[in-house]
DRENTORTI-660386 format. One record per residue (C-alpha): residue number from 1; residue in one letter; y, x, z. Coordinates in nm, 4 decimals, padded with zeros to 6 digits. Example, Ala and Ser with C-alpha at 12.3 -4.5 7.8 and 13.67 -1.06 7.14 Angstrom:
REM residues 2
1;A;-00.4500;01.2300;00.7800 .
2;S;-00.1060;01.3670;00.7140 .
END
This chain:
REM residues 555
1;M;14.8128;16.5698;11.1135 .
2;L;14.8959;16.2764;10.8858 .
3;S;14.9193;16.4342;10.5394 .
4;Q;14.9363;16.1371;10.3052 .
5;L;15.0121;15.7684;10.3302 .
6;Y;14.9371;15.5289;10.0431 .
7;I;15.0896;15.1794;10.0584 .
8;E;15.0302;14.8979;09.8108 .
9;N;15.1762;14.5451;09.8249 .
10;I;15.3116;14.5677;10.1798 .
11;A;15.6267;14.3490;10.2016 .
12;V;15.8763;14.4877;09.9455 .
13;I;15.6732;14.8062;09.8859 .
14;Q;15.4759;14.7552;09.5653 .
15;K;15.3241;15.1041;09.5530 .
16;A;15.4163;15.4222;09.7329 .
17;T;15.2408;15.7505;09.7983 .
18;I;15.4164;15.9406;10.0753 .
19;Q;15.3373;16.3086;10.1319 .
20;L;15.3958;16.4328;10.4850 .
21;E;15.4139;16.7886;10.6117 .
22;G;15.3636;16.9594;10.9439 .
23;G;15.6646;16.9947;11.1702 .
24;F;15.9496;16.7458;11.1946 .
25;N;15.9508;16.4684;10.9282 .
26;V;16.2380;16.2209;10.9249 .
27;F;16.2975;15.8962;10.7346 .
28;T;16.6432;15.7490;10.6884 .
29;G;16.7871;15.4607;10.4889 .
30;E;17.0100;15.1563;10.5000 .
31;T;16.9281;14.8729;10.7369 .
32;G;16.6675;14.6542;10.5658 .
33;A;16.5636;14.9242;10.3214 .
34;G;16.2050;14.9227;10.4486 .
35;K;16.1870;15.1740;10.7338 .
36;T;16.0319;14.9150;10.9657 .
37;I;15.7837;14.8240;10.6905 .
38;L;15.6730;15.1875;10.6801 .
39;I;15.5893;15.1775;11.0513 .
40;S;15.4178;14.8385;11.0070 .
41;A;15.2008;14.9851;10.7312 .
42;I;15.1035;15.2798;10.9518 .
43;N;15.0224;15.0427;11.2376 .
44;A;14.8085;14.8331;11.0011 .
45;V;14.5966;15.1252;10.8818 .
46;L;14.5477;15.2290;11.2431 .
47;G;14.3892;14.8936;11.3300 .
48;A;14.6824;14.6959;11.4707 .
49;R;14.6954;14.3183;11.4376 .
50;T;14.8648;14.2013;11.1179 .
51;S;14.9794;13.8698;10.9759 .
52;R;14.9305;13.7408;10.6231 .
53;G;15.3085;13.7550;10.5833 .
54;I;15.2938;14.1344;10.5568 .
55;I;15.1354;14.1030;10.2089 .
56;R;15.3898;14.1241;09.9253 .
57;S;15.4978;13.7833;09.7928 .
58;G;15.2886;13.6749;09.4960 .
59;E;15.0040;13.9179;09.5678 .
60;S;14.6596;13.8346;09.7057 .
61;R;14.5803;14.1683;09.8708 .
62;A;14.7422;14.4736;10.0235 .
63;V;14.6090;14.8245;10.0814 .
64;V;14.7058;15.1048;10.3175 .
65;S;14.5315;15.4439;10.3308 .
66;A;14.6037;15.7395;10.5567 .
67;L;14.4697;16.0925;10.5095 .
68;F;14.4499;16.3114;10.8184 .
69;T;14.3958;16.6856;10.7787 .
70;S;14.3609;16.9947;11.0010 .
71;I;14.1817;16.7877;11.2659 .
72;P;14.0936;17.0075;11.5687 .
73;E;13.7264;17.0579;11.6509 .
74;E;13.7497;16.8753;11.9832 .
75;V;13.9038;16.5681;11.8189 .
76;A;13.6476;16.5886;11.5357 .
77;R;13.3698;16.5878;11.7951 .
78;Q;13.5098;16.2722;11.9589 .
79;V;13.5383;16.1023;11.6195 .
80;E;13.1773;16.1939;11.5440 .
81;E;13.0714;16.0402;11.8769 .
82;L;13.2122;15.7140;11.7388 .
83;G;12.9766;15.7468;11.4416 .
84;Y;13.1963;15.9039;11.1706 .
85;T;13.1851;16.2562;11.0290 .
86;V;13.4978;16.4674;10.9887 .
87;E;13.4503;16.6630;10.6661 .
88;E;13.6309;16.9984;10.6404 .
89;G;13.8792;16.8854;10.9046 .
90;Q;13.9756;16.5747;10.7026 .
91;L;13.9492;16.2026;10.7654 .
92;M;14.0480;15.9177;10.5310 .
93;V;14.1233;15.5835;10.6952 .
94;H;14.1520;15.2833;10.4624 .
95;R;14.2374;14.9202;10.5291 .
96;E;14.2563;14.6315;10.2861 .
97;L;14.4278;14.3044;10.3784 .
98;D;14.3532;13.9741;10.2087 .
99;A;14.5848;13.6737;10.1788 .
100;G;14.2869;13.4514;10.2613 .
101;G;14.2620;13.6068;10.6062 .
102;N;13.9766;13.8421;10.5248 .
103;G;13.9924;14.2184;10.4888 .
104;S;13.7988;14.5374;10.5241 .
105;C;13.8278;14.8748;10.6927 .
106;R;13.6728;15.2080;10.5974 .
107;V;13.6607;15.5538;10.7498 .
108;N;13.5664;15.8264;10.5022 .
109;G;13.4313;15.5551;10.2748 .
110;R;13.2078;15.3958;10.5398 .
111;P;13.2684;15.0432;10.6755 .
112;A;13.4425;15.0143;11.0120 .
113;T;13.5989;14.7499;11.2350 .
114;T;13.9636;14.7292;11.3381 .
115;G;13.8487;14.8090;11.6915 .
116;L;13.6960;15.1357;11.5707 .
117;L;14.0137;15.2139;11.3751 .
118;R;14.2129;15.1768;11.6963 .
119;Q;13.9747;15.4045;11.8850 .
120;I;13.9828;15.6713;11.6159 .
121;S;14.3585;15.6500;11.5619 .
122;S;14.4247;15.6943;11.9347 .
123;L;14.2701;16.0410;11.8991 .
124;L;14.4891;16.1323;11.6017 .
125;I;14.8289;15.9690;11.6372 .
126;D;15.0681;15.8234;11.8941 .
127;I;15.3357;15.5742;11.7871 .
128;H;15.6427;15.5118;11.9992 .
129;G;15.8638;15.2174;11.9082 .
130;Q;16.1652;15.0425;12.0592 .
131;R;15.9353;14.8060;12.2482 .
132;D;15.7844;15.1019;12.4363 .
133;S;16.1245;15.1805;12.5864 .
134;Q;16.1545;14.8214;12.7069 .
135;E;15.8101;14.8523;12.8660 .
136;L;15.9613;15.1103;13.0986 .
137;L;16.1380;14.8196;13.2666 .
138;S;15.7991;14.6935;13.3855 .
139;A;15.6798;14.8854;13.6907 .
140;E;15.3226;14.7816;13.6063 .
141;K;15.3264;15.0325;13.3180 .
142;H;15.4335;15.3287;13.5306 .
143;M;15.0971;15.3833;13.6989 .
144;A;14.9288;15.4420;13.3622 .
145;F;15.1771;15.7223;13.2868 .
146;V;15.1030;15.9007;13.6142 .
147;D;14.7264;15.8581;13.5808 .
148;G;14.7384;15.9853;13.2228 .
149;F;14.9440;16.2890;13.3216 .
150;G;14.7176;16.3718;13.6150 .
151;G;14.3970;16.3178;13.4143 .
152;L;14.2831;16.0651;13.6760 .
153;E;14.0897;15.8397;13.4384 .
154;E;13.7498;15.9275;13.5887 .
155;E;13.8742;15.8755;13.9459 .
156;V;14.0270;15.5408;13.8499 .
157;A;13.7039;15.4342;13.6768 .
158;A;13.4965;15.5354;13.9813 .
159;Y;13.7236;15.3393;14.2157 .
160;R;13.7244;15.0394;13.9819 .
161;G;13.3439;15.0341;13.9777 .
162;V;13.3339;15.0080;14.3586 .
163;Y;13.6139;14.7493;14.3608 .
164;Q;13.4287;14.5279;14.1119 .
165;K;13.1154;14.5385;14.3286 .
166;L;13.3309;14.4474;14.6294 .
167;Q;13.4796;14.1489;14.4455 .
168;Q;13.1346;14.0304;14.3376 .
169;A;13.0058;14.0526;14.6958 .
170;R;13.3106;13.8598;14.8206 .
171;E;13.2569;13.5858;14.5625 .
172;K;12.8898;13.5503;14.6590 .
173;L;12.9843;13.5333;15.0267 .
174;D;13.2478;13.2663;14.9586 .
175;S;12.9946;13.0587;14.7650 .
176;L;12.7547;13.0659;15.0626 .
177;Q;13.0158;12.9688;15.3200 .
178;M;13.0187;12.6019;15.2191 .
179;D;13.0626;12.2818;15.4182 .
180;E;12.7469;12.2097;15.6242 .
181;S;12.7239;11.8430;15.5171 .
182;Y;12.7523;11.9407;15.1502 .
183;K;12.4879;12.2074;15.2070 .
184;L;12.2441;11.9489;15.3511 .
185;Q;12.3121;11.7048;15.0660 .
186;R;12.2531;11.9771;14.8130 .
187;Q;11.9287;12.0806;14.9815 .
188;D;11.8008;11.7194;14.9734 .
189;L;11.8826;11.6866;14.6051 .
190;L;11.7205;12.0175;14.5151 .
191;Q;11.4070;11.9337;14.7169 .
192;Y;11.3741;11.5991;14.5371 .
193;Q;11.4255;11.7518;14.1914 .
194;L;11.1943;12.0440;14.2585 .
195;G;10.9287;11.8105;14.4039 .
196;E;10.9438;11.5862;14.0974 .
197;I;10.9054;11.8828;13.8599 .
198;E;10.6314;12.0526;14.0620 .
199;A;10.4355;11.7254;14.0936 .
200;A;10.4264;11.7016;13.7142 .
201;A;10.2469;12.0414;13.6966 .
202;L;10.4006;12.1175;13.3581 .
203;S;10.2772;12.3883;13.1252 .
204;P;10.4517;12.5431;12.8232 .
205;G;10.3408;12.3941;12.4908 .
206;E;10.1914;12.0911;12.6634 .
207;E;10.3998;11.8317;12.4778 .
208;E;10.2998;11.9610;12.1340 .
209;E;09.9333;11.9526;12.2330 .
210;L;09.9605;11.5940;12.3632 .
211;L;10.1344;11.4759;12.0470 .
212;S;09.8517;11.6257;11.8436 .
213;Q;09.5912;11.4508;12.0635 .
214;R;09.7723;11.1186;12.0290 .
215;D;09.7775;11.1487;11.6525 .
216;I;09.4033;11.2176;11.6455 .
217;I;09.3167;10.9310;11.8833 .
218;R;09.5274;10.6834;11.6853 .
219;N;09.3329;10.7825;11.3703 .
220;A;08.9928;10.8149;11.5421 .
221;E;08.8387;10.5247;11.3468 .
222;T;08.9373;10.6743;11.0130 .
223;I;08.8155;11.0191;11.1185 .
224;T;08.4771;10.8995;11.2484 .
225;G;08.4253;10.6834;10.9383 .
226;A;08.4817;10.9824;10.7110 .
227;L;08.2546;11.2011;10.9247 .
228;G;07.9747;10.9382;10.9176 .
229;S;08.0022;10.8877;10.5419 .
230;G;07.9935;11.2621;10.4822 .
231;Y;07.6901;11.3010;10.7081 .
232;Q;07.5052;11.0141;10.5336 .
233;L;07.5752;11.1569;10.1882 .
234;L;07.4264;11.4883;10.2944 .
235;T;07.1196;11.3583;10.4803 .
236;G;07.0618;11.0216;10.3127 .
237;G;07.0353;10.8458;10.6471 .
238;D;06.7446;10.6045;10.7021 .
239;E;06.7580;10.4407;10.3607 .
240;G;06.7488;10.7072;10.0955 .
241;I;06.7475;11.0672;09.9858 .
242;G;07.0585;11.2703;10.0649 .
243;I;07.2080;11.5720;09.8930 .
244;V;07.0180;11.8153;10.1185 .
245;S;06.6805;11.6493;10.0416 .
246;A;06.7616;11.6418;09.6681 .
247;L;06.8417;12.0125;09.6737 .
248;G;06.5063;12.0728;09.8431 .
249;S;06.3269;11.8862;09.5624 .
250;L;06.5319;12.0745;09.3011 .
251;G;06.4247;12.4003;09.4593 .
252;E;06.0591;12.3066;09.4305 .
253;E;06.1024;12.2210;09.0615 .
254;L;06.2820;12.5517;09.0002 .
255;D;05.9967;12.7341;09.1677 .
256;T;05.7611;12.5921;08.9041 .
257;I;06.0050;12.6692;08.6206 .
258;C;06.0446;13.0305;08.7292 .
259;R;05.6733;13.0944;08.6743 .
260;F;05.7097;13.0178;08.3059 .
261;V;06.0777;13.0710;08.2152 .
262;E;06.2455;13.4088;08.2556 .
263;G;06.5924;13.4395;08.4101 .
264;M;06.5750;13.1270;08.6277 .
265;E;06.5207;13.3149;08.9560 .
266;E;06.8958;13.3617;09.0007 .
267;Y;06.9566;12.9877;08.9981 .
268;Q;06.6670;12.9243;09.2325 .
269;G;06.8313;13.1533;09.4894 .
270;K;07.1718;12.9861;09.4518 .
271;V;07.0209;12.6417;09.5040 .
272;Q;06.8398;12.7636;09.8147 .
273;D;07.1653;12.9156;09.9591 .
274;L;07.3578;12.5980;09.8836 .
275;R;07.0940;12.3908;10.0616 .
276;Y;07.1207;12.6081;10.3754 .
277;D;07.5055;12.5783;10.3703 .
278;L;07.4932;12.2007;10.3355 .
279;E;07.2363;12.1726;10.6142 .
280;E;07.4823;12.3661;10.8357 .
281;L;07.7667;12.1365;10.7260 .
282;A;07.5569;11.8278;10.8070 .
283;A;07.4940;11.9587;11.1573 .
284;T;07.8665;12.0265;11.2039 .
285;L;07.9599;11.6756;11.0903 .
286;R;07.7021;11.5276;11.3299 .
287;G;07.8439;11.7277;11.6192 .
288;S;08.2010;11.6258;11.5302 .
289;L;08.0980;11.2600;11.5379 .
290;D;08.0096;11.3059;11.9029 .
291;D;08.3386;11.4880;11.9727 .
292;Y;08.5530;11.2110;11.8197 .
293;N;08.3836;10.9340;12.0114 .
294;F;08.7041;10.8582;12.2124 .
295;D;08.7374;10.6234;12.5064 .
296;P;09.0301;10.3838;12.4320 .
297;R;09.1615;10.4536;12.7835 .
298;Q;09.2231;10.8180;12.6794 .
299;L;09.5103;10.7071;12.4549 .
300;D;09.6676;10.5321;12.7537 .
301;R;09.6467;10.8524;12.9579 .
302;V;09.8095;11.0607;12.6783 .
303;E;10.0863;10.8019;12.6275 .
304;S;10.1489;10.7911;13.0011 .
305;R;10.1762;11.1699;13.0187 .
306;L;10.4140;11.1819;12.7223 .
307;D;10.6284;10.9141;12.8883 .
308;L;10.6486;11.1280;13.2036 .
309;L;10.7540;11.4313;13.0004 .
310;H;11.0190;11.2203;12.8233 .
311;R;11.1684;11.1044;13.1552 .
312;L;11.1778;11.4591;13.2943 .
313;K;11.3418;11.5918;12.9768 .
314;K;11.6146;11.3268;12.9993 .
315;K;11.6997;11.4581;13.3466 .
316;Y;11.6418;11.8312;13.3348 .
317;G;11.6286;11.9720;12.9808 .
318;A;11.5687;11.9168;12.6114 .
319;T;11.2200;12.0703;12.6164 .
320;V;10.9322;12.1081;12.8612 .
321;E;11.0145;12.4800;12.8807 .
322;E;11.3737;12.3981;12.9794 .
323;V;11.2509;12.1592;13.2494 .
324;I;11.0274;12.4349;13.3887 .
325;A;11.3245;12.6770;13.3835 .
326;Y;11.5409;12.4194;13.5629 .
327;G;11.2781;12.3865;13.8325 .
328;E;11.2743;12.7634;13.8778 .
329;R;11.6546;12.7601;13.9221 .
330;C;11.6220;12.4810;14.1762 .
331;A;11.3684;12.6858;14.3684 .
332;R;11.5971;12.9908;14.3719 .
333;E;11.9020;12.7924;14.4825 .
334;L;11.7031;12.6091;14.7487 .
335;D;11.5767;12.9414;14.8753 .
336;E;11.9329;13.0739;14.8890 .
337;L;12.0530;12.7665;15.0782 .
338;T;11.7595;12.7774;15.3171 .
339;F;11.8300;13.1379;15.4005 .
340;A;12.2095;13.1130;15.3503 .
341;D;12.2958;13.2301;15.7002 .
342;E;12.0763;13.5395;15.6727 .
343;R;12.2090;13.6099;15.3215 .
344;A;12.5696;13.5613;15.4379 .
345;E;12.5173;13.8091;15.7174 .
346;Q;12.3737;14.0572;15.4680 .
347;L;12.6674;14.0041;15.2320 .
348;R;12.9172;14.0513;15.5135 .
349;G;12.7597;14.3888;15.5732 .
350;E;12.7847;14.4713;15.2017 .
351;V;13.1500;14.3645;15.1909 .
352;E;13.2285;14.5773;15.4958 .
353;A;13.0535;14.8831;15.3495 .
354;L;13.2095;14.8391;15.0046 .
355;T;13.5542;14.7846;15.1570 .
356;A;13.5255;15.1119;15.3465 .
357;Q;13.4057;15.2879;15.0315 .
358;A;13.6875;15.1387;14.8212 .
359;K;13.9507;15.2349;15.0821 .
360;K;13.8212;15.5901;15.0877 .
361;K;13.8358;15.6213;14.7092 .
362;A;14.1757;15.4504;14.6987 .
363;A;14.3131;15.6951;14.9586 .
364;A;14.1846;15.9902;14.7564 .
365;L;14.3389;15.8374;14.4445 .
366;T;14.6706;15.7891;14.6257 .
367;A;14.6788;16.1577;14.7271 .
368;K;14.6079;16.2698;14.3700 .
369;R;14.8652;16.0275;14.2317 .
370;K;15.1295;16.1627;14.4659 .
371;K;15.0561;16.5197;14.3601 .
372;A;15.0413;16.4276;13.9901 .
373;G;15.3521;16.2099;14.0244 .
374;D;15.5589;16.4906;14.1742 .
375;A;15.4589;16.7266;13.8935 .
376;F;15.5155;16.4546;13.6338 .
377;V;15.8650;16.3750;13.7578 .
378;A;15.9546;16.7459;13.7683 .
379;S;15.8406;16.7849;13.4063 .
380;I;16.0363;16.4760;13.2995 .
381;Q;16.3434;16.6036;13.4848 .
382;R;16.3357;16.9246;13.2809 .
383;E;16.3059;16.7225;12.9614 .
384;L;16.6011;16.5027;13.0636 .
385;T;16.8123;16.8114;13.1207 .
386;D;16.7350;16.9193;12.7638 .
387;L;16.8311;16.5688;12.6492 .
388;D;17.1821;16.5991;12.7947 .
389;M;17.1016;16.4089;13.1141 .
390;P;17.1228;16.6912;13.3746 .
391;A;17.2871;16.4695;13.6378 .
392;V;17.0274;16.1965;13.6110 .
393;R;16.7755;16.2041;13.8940 .
394;L;16.4325;16.0476;13.8405 .
395;T;16.2009;15.9829;14.1355 .
396;L;15.8661;15.8173;14.1824 .
397;R;15.8025;15.5629;14.4554 .
398;L;15.4483;15.5011;14.5787 .
399;T;15.4163;15.1953;14.8012 .
400;P;15.0991;15.0873;14.9840 .
401;R;14.9460;14.7619;14.8633 .
402;E;14.6348;14.5602;14.9227 .
403;L;14.3380;14.6932;14.7315 .
404;G;14.3472;14.5837;14.3706 .
405;P;14.1822;14.6791;14.0412 .
406;S;14.3864;15.0031;14.0185 .
407;G;14.3782;15.1103;14.3812 .
408;G;14.5956;15.0633;14.6865 .
409;D;14.9255;15.1790;14.5362 .
410;G;15.2352;15.0407;14.3744 .
411;V;15.3869;15.2998;14.1408 .
412;E;15.7449;15.2754;14.0119 .
413;F;16.0010;15.5110;13.8597 .
414;L;16.3477;15.5048;14.0138 .
415;L;16.6598;15.6375;13.8438 .
416;A;16.9958;15.7566;13.9767 .
417;A;17.2240;15.7803;13.6723 .
418;N;17.5071;15.9589;13.8551 .
419;P;17.5326;16.2072;14.1454 .
420;G;17.5680;16.0419;14.4841 .
421;E;17.3950;15.7194;14.3783 .
422;E;17.0736;15.5983;14.5340 .
423;P;16.7795;15.5820;14.2921 .
424;K;16.7136;15.2269;14.1731 .
425;P;16.4454;15.0640;13.9554 .
426;L;16.4946;15.1344;13.5859 .
427;S;16.5376;14.7641;13.5149 .
428;K;16.8510;14.7601;13.7344 .
429;T;17.0233;15.0838;13.6440 .
430;A;16.9212;15.2316;13.3063 .
431;S;17.1155;15.1646;12.9858 .
432;G;16.9460;15.1328;12.6474 .
433;G;17.0301;15.4926;12.5578 .
434;E;16.9028;15.6200;12.8907 .
435;L;16.5791;15.4258;12.8505 .
436;S;16.5267;15.5797;12.5050 .
437;R;16.5713;15.9306;12.6382 .
438;V;16.3569;15.8743;12.9472 .
439;M;16.0807;15.7398;12.7235 .
440;L;16.1151;16.0376;12.4885 .
441;A;16.0872;16.2697;12.7878 .
442;I;15.7743;16.0881;12.9087 .
443;K;15.6176;16.0965;12.5618 .
444;N;15.6884;16.4671;12.5280 .
445;V;15.5362;16.5481;12.8656 .
446;L;15.2257;16.3364;12.7986 .
447;A;15.1882;16.4667;12.4427 .
448;G;15.1905;16.8210;12.5765 .
449;R;14.8783;16.7435;12.7788 .
450;G;14.6806;16.5655;12.5040 .
451;G;14.5208;16.6605;12.1771 .
452;V;14.7027;16.4046;11.9601 .
453;G;14.8253;16.5921;11.6533 .
454;T;15.0878;16.3439;11.5298 .
455;V;15.3636;16.1633;11.7201 .
456;I;15.5698;15.8912;11.5504 .
457;F;15.9073;15.7839;11.6912 .
458;D;16.0538;15.4623;11.5526 .
459;E;16.4283;15.4676;11.6221 .
460;I;16.3954;15.6615;11.9476 .
461;D;16.7713;15.7175;11.9286 .
462;T;16.8617;15.3506;11.9821 .
463;G;17.1674;15.3229;12.2062 .
464;V;17.2736;15.6879;12.1869 .
465;S;17.5242;15.8776;11.9781 .
466;G;17.7188;16.2026;11.9568 .
467;R;17.6045;16.4831;12.1833 .
468;A;17.3067;16.2865;12.3205 .
469;A;17.1815;16.2194;11.9667 .
470;Q;17.2106;16.5888;11.8847 .
471;K;17.0052;16.6730;12.1931 .
472;I;16.7370;16.4237;12.0863 .
473;G;16.7221;16.5844;11.7417 .
474;L;16.6943;16.9290;11.8985 .
475;K;16.4179;16.8098;12.1344 .
476;L;16.2187;16.6495;11.8523 .
477;G;16.2483;16.9748;11.6579 .
478;Q;16.1089;17.1644;11.9573 .
479;V;15.8217;16.9199;11.9941 .
480;A;15.7447;16.9586;11.6223 .
481;K;15.6651;17.3261;11.6742 .
482;S;15.3344;17.2311;11.8398 .
483;R;15.2512;16.9019;11.6616 .
484;Q;15.3601;16.6884;11.3706 .
485;V;15.6561;16.4619;11.4441 .
486;I;15.7499;16.1644;11.2245 .
487;C;16.0754;15.9914;11.3077 .
488;V;16.2657;15.6911;11.1709 .
489;T;16.6353;15.7242;11.2582 .
490;H;16.9835;15.5909;11.1844 .
491;L;17.1604;15.9002;11.3176 .
492;A;17.2606;16.2050;11.1158 .
493;Q;17.2552;16.4209;11.4307 .
494;V;16.8805;16.3547;11.4638 .
495;A;16.7995;16.3756;11.0916 .
496;A;16.9713;16.7141;11.0591 .
497;Y;16.7044;16.8809;11.2745 .
498;A;16.4134;16.7661;11.0580 .
499;S;16.2308;17.0212;10.8490 .
500;H;16.1339;16.7482;10.5968 .
501;H;16.3633;16.4567;10.5097 .
502;S;16.2772;16.1431;10.3082 .
503;R;16.5052;15.8568;10.2111 .
504;I;16.3890;15.4944;10.1954 .
505;Y;16.5909;15.2637;09.9697 .
506;K;16.5637;14.9299;09.7899 .
507;Q;16.6251;14.8484;09.4255 .
508;V;16.6354;14.5126;09.2486 .
509;E;16.4474;14.5311;08.9197 .
510;G;16.4462;14.2097;08.7216 .
511;E;16.4108;13.9383;08.9827 .
512;R;16.2027;14.1412;09.2284 .
513;T;16.3013;14.3820;09.5047 .
514;Y;16.1214;14.7153;09.5329 .
515;T;16.1316;14.9799;09.8066 .
516;H;16.1104;15.3471;09.7101 .
517;V;16.0678;15.6661;09.9101 .
518;D;16.2219;15.9926;09.7840 .
519;V;16.1748;16.3385;09.9332 .
520;L;16.5167;16.5010;09.9656 .
521;V;16.6054;16.8623;09.8859 .
522;R;16.9041;17.0429;10.0365 .
523;E;17.1902;16.8824;09.8422 .
524;D;17.0273;16.5393;09.8555 .
525;R;17.0049;16.5777;10.2330 .
526;V;17.3726;16.6660;10.2471 .
527;K;17.4619;16.3448;10.0627 .
528;E;17.2304;16.1345;10.2799 .
529;L;17.3730;16.2720;10.6052 .
530;A;17.7228;16.2129;10.4762 .
531;R;17.6281;15.8552;10.3832 .
532;I;17.4904;15.7965;10.7318 .
533;N;17.8117;15.9291;10.8861 .
534;V;18.0807;15.7611;10.6724 .
535;G;17.9060;15.4992;10.4559 .
536;E;17.9195;15.4753;10.0770 .
537;N;18.2713;15.6240;10.0346 .
538;I;18.1615;15.9860;10.0663 .
539;T;18.4422;16.2435;10.0691 .
540;S;18.4308;16.6218;10.0334 .
541;T;18.5116;16.6463;10.4018 .
542;A;18.2107;16.4304;10.4845 .
543;L;17.9904;16.6508;10.2633 .
544;D;18.1223;16.9667;10.4304 .
545;S;18.0551;16.8132;10.7711 .
546;A;17.6985;16.7261;10.6660 .
547;R;17.6392;17.0827;10.5414 .
548;E;17.7648;17.2146;10.8735 .
549;M;17.5319;16.9832;11.0634 .
550;L;17.2334;17.1129;10.8682 .
551;T;17.3386;17.4731;10.9164 .
552;L;17.3878;17.4315;11.2903 .
553;A;17.0459;17.2649;11.3100 .
554;G;16.8864;17.5635;11.1388 .
555;N;16.8374;17.3842;10.8056 .
END
């Protein structure tokens, strides 16, 4: 359950630490006091999209933290599969918002993304707002309710996998069934391009090697001059003694010296080694002179090859490797066009087989949806009776459709508000109060089948009053026996059934407005319920009525 909520610099809330208990928690307050801000803060810490405008005016950052406790083992295991450890049944979710558009998220102190926050929060909490009731008017949403109730997620995923393969096969088949004249034109173009690339006989890294060769050829005279001079210095050429010959003479002199002077043997050996090394270097320089004896026509051949590569790159890619890759694509496409008829026939067979497979899975899904839908509607009907709507009749209509991403069904709830009326789509017959209660019934039924430990209702009582509001309060109290319920309400009949009541109010201090949250004890609750019922002019009769409401609600 959600045990603690810390809010800092969210709209008019400067700082607030809100303690929450198990059971039925309710928040009340004047319009504009900050009840909606509370829900916005909870949505933010759970990974919902936020705007910079949510940050308190004059501040550069905002913080929201939520502490969840008593997390069931199964939920803890799913959280751990997402990469985060639940310690002693507790999880701390933290989000920081920045006026510059940046921010950060943490789960138990470790970095996370808003996407991960949404995944984790979906295992812990379910928020129902006024917009959810309006979504009931869209028949497209109804299928998800039935599938969720029936636990059909795996069947839907299996069908969707086949359907996606079917769509891919259809797209490939459509791309092959082109105009014959266009096909021939395309084949001619591909053959020309492929022929041009293949005739060039390109190889990866070729351009770099040619550029290196060109650089060497252009500087061949300088290179050979340096090689010749180095060789002549070492050998002396035809006109004098070179370094190698001089070292030989020096060695002979050292040989004589060593016979009379001690300690000179070491130098004699070094001179001899140096002579051998320089003789090897002289041979290498001589061989290199032969290697760099370039034919001037070789530069023309390199330049011509580089020009060819340049022209091909202008047409087919920025590098030689890209040109080669383009040629490979040409070859594949040409092959596909050449054998298009055979490939089309093969694809037609695939489409036929996948269509049969998809229809079979869709039919099985339809049968399970019908069974789940009947049970779902029966469960909702019982909930509606508890919510003072015993005469309302809810039905589910399944209509066959062409295969689509979700199967071959159209799913829609129909409602008959009064006896003797034909059921009609919710968008045509349900009032705002009826929509709120139908949505509450759906949420209760779905919550009973899931492991979510906290359910938040934001003004679920919109459009209802009197007896219906009392029934909603009673129903939320019943739901709170098996999970934590947090509710924002304007109605005393609903608030009276809460086991924990907090009041949200605004105060102007100096030139700034601040929102505060106070936990109410018995007499404070009496005053708050009386305020909700009659406004600021609270009479003793209003207080007595509020006490009676609490007593009748078991509080």
